[in-house]
Steps between C-alpha positions, in 0.01 A plus 500: 500500500326385816548763765519245778714188459787482250859378493843634411749260343867536419684251279875527543793261520265205410295567811149633545431730793134571567329747738129452557342848514176611669400865472860577395644346820745222435494159669804291572707424193486152353788366289535200275731391221362592158661206325440502126130582536425820695129473414475162668704623797276801540185286487638271771569803720163672452249215490533418873417861577179503287160360584311319223365757254725780628706697247811712559697757300876480507752772413822329397852634446767316308248285317640330185387588150390854586588789269770732633455876532777714344656776710469789553152430634268533798468204730353199319122449516347149522406322181136400442396196705588156374280218633741220587246309709122530555576649840809712413527814283865597452606864436868480396722803541743583218869504558731767351728505200743744347708504184818684604652334679293192424338386820182364651356441846195312623377480856727784622278743311226467766737622773600801286129575450442458872772748588345755260154434651630582847739779387342656192748792498808279520775620263809282515619141476378173644732206564331161535756240604417149389492259208568724311583829673315782332583871490211722385491872437168657592391859427166686466303189586663294218750218476759672283761220458641198677790263504519146641808311618564129557720570802308278749484211251872518438565504875280197547692319227830578666413433862323211670287732713419867547784662699425565864789737574643822367878477558675617185182605332564877495855462374382270218226744399756777454734273308254434218322833521828663409632217276199302368707344220683291763182328628558152357861492615417624848226237543752233388751629755249478786411141399876408489562649849202300631639178349840569658341565844621860496149633558192363681187414306281781648761762404543350157127514440478860626791604280340340196175681576695826536680447166178432315305786660792736440501412129124549493527844660759596241265402221195653670672829582271703266203377703618585848762772476357826633151351535276432803502118531248276675586132548191278493631194673591335826754259643873450438500590133304824537723601790810444288369723223417766763853478640660517161303809401563669833872461443454696177331788677146388417279438804209292368153478655379149570158370415327171583464282189181326612330828576607639161360193323169520686473872432552421131238226503247728675561778246452250217180366651351846513566527127321174412 
């Protein structure tokens, strides 16, 4: 791979996010909808940055049609370059797959790899809030196992917008952490209270988030109980996961998701 100019690309949630790189220093991120044709979207993003005759190598996470790497494994290495354009050579990064429980993840794998690149001796669990939220157990430089949850997608389906408050959140977390079988009924009760004007919308949304995250923590207990946990995330959702874990006696470290992704891309570039 060219040691000067290259690009890092993440495809997630039907959006492309691209960082132009020069000597491993990232430029400002560029985002665009991927639509049904990520190759065409990537071309439209890169061509304005290239002079006639220039070529560029791209390391891409979350790219469709790429073989998945079974865990346990070391961080994924880039696949051989695929020429998708006379000016663009694409190096896709594999996602991860496991049999028991059956699960797979795509773009989140680059953040896991980035955390290991920056913290090679890390032994514990990563929590990556998002669509989906991923819990990954890392040990001895390997990704041992992982579990993903559709919590954020379910919350988006139940609420018109991401909650902006926290009233009632902690209580709701504890309700489903201790009684996860009651999740569907508790969600219905919150919606009924909202319809009867017995609760304001921000509190209803926060309670629904708490119920869903509490149920997730109950299911993910083998990943976080008694383990050092680092949350790779930012914003309201990451803060809620941190608060929910802290209430269980786990004080998680926080890591910047963009930095983790860029660390993963740089580590992958060095392996090309």
